[in-house]
C-alpha positions as CSV (number, residue, x, y, z in Angstrom):
1,X,49.2,184.6,-88.6
2,X,45.9,186.3,-87.8
3,X,42.5,184.9,-87.9
4,X,39.3,186.6,-89.1
5,X,36.7,185.6,-86.7
6,X,32.9,186.2,-87.0
7,X,29.5,184.8,-85.9
8,X,26.7,183.6,-88.1
9,X,23.9,183.5,-88.9
10,X,23.8,185.9,-90.6
11,X,26.0,184.4,-93.2
12,X,28.8,186.2,-95.0
13,X,27.4,187.9,-98.1
14,X,29.2,187.0,-101.5
15,X,29.2,190.1,-103.9
16,X,31.3,189.1,-107.1
17,X,34.0,186.8,-108.1
18,X,36.0,186.0,-111.1
19,X,39.3,184.7,-112.6
20,X,42.2,187.0,-113.4
21,X,45.6,186.6,-115.0
22,X,48.5,188.8,-114.0
23,X,51.2,188.5,-116.9
24,X,55.0,188.3,-115.9
25,X,56.1,191.7,-114.6
26,X,52.7,193.0,-113.6
27,X,51.8,193.7,-110.0
28,X,48.6,194.5,-108.2
29,X,47.5,198.2,-108.0
30,X,47.3,200.2,-104.8
31,X,44.0,200.7,-103.1
32,X,42.0,200.6,-99.8
33,X,38.8,198.6,-100.3
34,X,35.5,198.8,-98.3
35,X,34.9,195.0,-98.6
36,X,37.0,191.7,-98.1
37,X,39.0,190.7,-101.1
38,X,40.0,187.1,-101.2
39,X,42.7,186.0,-103.6
40,X,43.3,182.4,-104.4
41,X,46.3,181.6,-106.6
42,X,45.8,178.6,-109.0
43,X,49.3,179.1,-110.7
44,X,52.3,181.4,-110.1
45,X,52.8,183.7,-107.1
46,X,51.3,187.0,-106.4
47,X,53.3,189.4,-104.1
48,X,51.0,191.6,-101.9
49,X,51.5,193.9,-99.0
50,X,48.7,194.9,-96.6
51,X,49.5,197.6,-94.1
52,X,53.2,197.1,-94.4
53,X,53.1,193.3,-94.0
54,X,54.3,191.4,-97.0
55,X,52.7,188.1,-98.5
56,X,53.9,185.9,-101.2
57,X,50.8,184.1,-102.2
58,X,52.0,180.8,-103.9
59,X,50.0,178.3,-106.0
60,X,47.3,176.5,-103.8
61,X,47.3,179.4,-101.2
62,X,44.9,182.2,-100.5
63,X,45.0,185.6,-98.9
64,X,42.0,187.5,-97.5
65,X,42.5,191.4,-97.7
66,X,40.8,193.2,-95.0
67,X,38.5,196.2,-95.4
68,X,40.0,199.5,-94.5
69,X,43.6,198.3,-94.8
70,X,45.5,199.6,-97.7
71,X,47.0,196.8,-100.1
72,X,49.0,196.8,-103.2
73,X,51.5,194.6,-105.2
74,X,55.0,195.3,-103.7
75,X,56.8,193.2,-106.3
76,X,55.9,192.2,-110.0
77,X,54.8,188.6,-110.9
78,X,57.9,186.7,-111.9
79,X,55.6,184.3,-114.1
80,X,52.2,184.3,-115.4
81,X,50.0,184.1,-112.4
82,X,46.4,182.9,-112.4
83,X,44.0,183.6,-109.5
84,X,40.5,183.7,-108.5
85,X,39.2,186.8,-106.5
86,X,36.1,186.9,-104.4
87,X,34.6,190.0,-102.8
88,X,32.3,189.6,-99.8
89,X,31.0,191.2,-96.5
90,X,30.3,190.1,-93.1
91,X,27.2,191.9,-92.0
92,X,27.2,190.9,-88.4
93,X,30.7,192.4,-87.8
94,X,34.1,190.6,-87.4
95,X,37.3,190.7,-85.4
96,X,40.9,190.1,-86.3
97,X,42.7,188.1,-83.6
98,X,46.2,186.4,-83.3
99,X,46.7,182.9,-84.2
100,X,45.5,180.3,-81.5
101,X,44.8,176.8,-81.0
102,X,41.2,175.9,-82.2
103,X,38.8,173.0,-81.6
104,X,35.1,172.5,-82.3
105,X,34.2,174.0,-79.0
106,X,35.4,177.4,-80.5
107,X,33.0,177.1,-83.4
108,X,29.6,176.2,-81.8
109,X,28.7,179.3,-79.7
110,X,25.0,178.3,-79.0
111,X,23.2,175.1,-79.7
112,X,19.8,175.4,-81.4
113,X,16.7,175.6,-79.3
114,X,13.0,175.4,-80.1
115,X,12.9,179.2,-80.8
116,X,16.6,180.1,-81.8
117,X,18.9,178.7,-84.4
118,X,22.3,177.4,-83.8
119,X,25.0,180.1,-83.7
120,X,28.6,179.4,-85.0
121,X,31.7,181.4,-84.7
122,X,34.2,180.9,-87.5
123,X,37.8,181.3,-87.4
124,X,39.4,181.8,-90.8
125,X,42.9,182.1,-91.3
126,X,43.9,185.2,-93.2
127,X,46.7,183.6,-95.2
128,X,47.1,179.8,-95.6
129,X,47.7,177.0,-98.0
130,X,44.5,175.0,-98.8
131,X,44.6,171.3,-97.8
132,X,41.7,170.0,-99.8
133,X,42.9,171.8,-103.1
134,X,40.7,169.5,-105.5
135,X,37.5,170.5,-103.7
136,X,38.4,174.2,-103.2
137,X,39.2,174.7,-106.9
138,X,36.1,172.8,-107.9
139,X,33.9,175.1,-105.9
140,X,35.6,178.1,-107.1
141,X,35.3,177.0,-110.6
142,X,31.6,176.4,-110.1
143,X,31.2,179.7,-108.6
144,X,32.9,181.9,-111.3
145,X,31.4,179.9,-114.2
146,X,28.0,181.1,-113.1
147,X,28.9,184.5,-114.1
148,X,28.1,183.2,-117.7
149,X,24.6,182.2,-116.7
150,X,21.5,184.4,-117.0
151,X,19.2,182.2,-114.8
152,X,17.3,184.1,-112.0
153,X,18.8,181.7,-109.4
154,X,22.4,182.4,-110.5
155,X,23.3,184.7,-107.5
156,X,21.7,182.4,-105.0
157,X,23.7,179.4,-106.4
158,X,26.8,181.4,-106.2
159,X,26.2,182.3,-102.5
160,X,25.6,178.6,-101.7
161,X,29.0,177.7,-103.3
162,X,30.5,180.4,-101.4
163,X,29.3,179.4,-98.1
164,X,30.5,175.9,-98.8
165,X,34.0,177.5,-99.9
166,X,34.2,179.3,-96.5
167,X,33.1,176.2,-94.7
168,X,36.0,174.2,-96.3
169,X,38.5,176.9,-95.1
170,X,37.2,176.5,-91.5
171,X,37.2,172.7,-91.4
172,X,40.9,172.6,-92.4
173,X,41.7,174.5,-89.1
174,X,39.9,172.0,-87.0
175,X,40.4,168.3,-87.6
176,X,42.6,165.5,-88.7
177,X,41.4,164.0,-92.1
178,X,39.0,161.2,-91.6
179,X,39.4,157.8,-93.1
180,X,36.9,158.7,-95.8
181,X,38.9,161.9,-96.7
182,X,42.2,160.1,-96.8
183,X,40.8,157.5,-99.1
184,X,39.0,160.1,-101.3
185,X,42.5,162.1,-101.5
186,X,44.2,159.0,-102.8
187,X,41.5,158.2,-105.2
188,X,41.6,161.8,-106.6
189,X,45.4,161.8,-106.9
190,X,45.1,158.4,-108.8
191,X,42.6,160.0,-111.3
192,X,44.7,163.0,-111.8
193,X,47.7,161.0,-112.4
194,X,46.0,158.4,-114.9
195,X,43.1,160.4,-116.5
196,X,44.6,160.2,-119.9
197,X,44.5,156.4,-119.8
198,X,41.3,154.3,-120.0
199,X,41.1,153.7,-116.4
200,X,38.3,152.0,-114.4
201,X,37.2,152.0,-110.7
202,X,38.3,148.3,-110.4
203,X,41.8,149.4,-111.3
204,X,41.7,152.2,-108.9
205,X,40.4,149.8,-106.2
206,X,43.2,147.4,-107.0
207,X,45.7,150.1,-106.6
208,X,44.3,151.4,-103.4
209,X,43.4,148.0,-102.1
210,X,39.8,148.9,-101.1
211,X,36.5,147.9,-102.4
212,X,35.1,149.8,-105.2
213,X,31.8,150.5,-103.3
214,X,33.8,151.8,-100.4
215,X,35.9,154.1,-102.6
216,X,32.5,155.4,-104.0
217,X,31.1,156.0,-100.7
218,X,34.2,157.9,-99.5
219,X,34.4,160.1,-102.6
220,X,30.5,160.9,-102.4
221,X,30.8,161.8,-98.8
222,X,33.9,164.0,-99.2
223,X,33.4,165.7,-102.6
224,X,30.0,164.8,-103.6
225,X,31.0,163.0,-106.7
226,X,31.6,159.4,-107.7
227,X,34.6,157.9,-109.4
228,X,33.1,158.4,-112.9
229,X,31.8,161.9,-112.1
230,X,35.1,163.1,-110.9
231,X,36.9,161.5,-113.7
232,X,34.6,163.2,-116.3
233,X,35.0,166.4,-114.3
234,X,38.7,166.3,-114.4
235,X,39.0,165.2,-118.0
236,X,36.7,168.2,-119.1
237,X,38.6,170.7,-117.0
238,X,41.8,169.7,-118.9
239,X,39.8,169.7,-122.1
240,X,38.5,173.3,-121.6
241,X,41.9,174.5,-121.0
242,X,43.3,173.1,-124.1
243,X,40.1,174.3,-126.2
244,X,41.0,177.9,-124.8
245,X,44.8,177.8,-125.3
246,X,45.4,175.6,-128.3
247,X,44.1,175.1,-131.8
248,X,44.1,171.4,-131.6
249,X,41.0,169.5,-133.1
250,X,38.2,168.4,-130.9
251,X,39.1,164.8,-131.6
252,X,42.8,165.5,-130.5
253,X,41.7,167.1,-127.4
254,X,39.3,164.3,-126.6
255,X,42.1,161.6,-126.9
256,X,44.6,163.8,-125.0
257,X,41.9,163.9,-122.2
258,X,41.5,160.1,-122.2
259,X,38.4,159.7,-124.3
260,X,39.0,157.9,-127.6
261,X,35.6,158.5,-129.2
262,X,35.3,162.2,-130.3
263,X,31.6,162.0,-130.8
264,X,31.1,160.7,-127.2
265,X,33.3,163.5,-125.8
266,X,31.2,166.1,-127.5
267,X,28.0,164.6,-126.2
268,X,29.5,164.3,-122.6
269,X,30.8,167.9,-122.8
270,X,27.5,169.3,-124.0
271,X,25.6,167.3,-121.1
272,X,27.9,168.6,-118.4
273,X,28.8,172.1,-119.8
274,X,25.7,173.0,-121.4
275,X,27.4,173.8,-124.8
276,X,29.5,171.9,-127.4
277,X,33.2,172.0,-127.4
278,X,33.1,174.2,-130.4
279,X,30.7,176.7,-128.9
280,X,32.8,176.8,-125.8
281,X,36.0,177.5,-127.7
282,X,34.2,180.2,-129.7
283,X,33.0,181.8,-126.6
284,X,36.2,181.9,-124.9
285,X,38.0,183.4,-127.8
286,X,35.4,185.9,-128.0
287,X,35.8,187.3,-124.5
């Protein structure tokens, strides 16, 4: 598998991104694009060809389509396929090189001096399965949700999330997960298995056999969220899906997401998402 390699600064420039759904039987149209087109599949499988090379991009995998190369869907989706697409450019130029063994020595081209910034060279695999899936999907969700905002700094926020996303793709090529990352992954997996229950960090700590404070530090260091923050984030991500796809009452969705008090659920939803559950449902159904 090839790598896309480039130096920065300057940073890659994010252009636009959004979520798309390919119904069963649909395939991607044929085109030759002038910018990079990154496709991340959240559910299903997307069958793509680029310059006569075929890819089956499955759930939790991404493919970067390279400018100037013709691409198209060579086979229709066999199930509904949900994906996030990102368009970006690399102003400083790039190369496409064969797969090779990488280390941190490959990444730092020049250390910072008193008059020059540090220079990096990134090596991003063109097609791969992501390793920190919960963090990757969190960043992508934060990035595309900013499309709905009208704040003047929206584009800057998207650029920052995009740079963090590219950094996550680079990191997974370079190192064995640290102790903190392993603990965080176990904590996240536990939350995603038990989110519908009235779980506490003490129960999580007992299950993982680590002190609650240590788990909190690991989660903050790895994904930037505490136990409660990630639990709320994951519960609301489920609730948003059900608000969009079902006609269940707000109270029923709250309980299904692990929150018994419907009023508290609505307050939490408004605090984190900026709108009430009812307003969110109305907005989604209108688009």
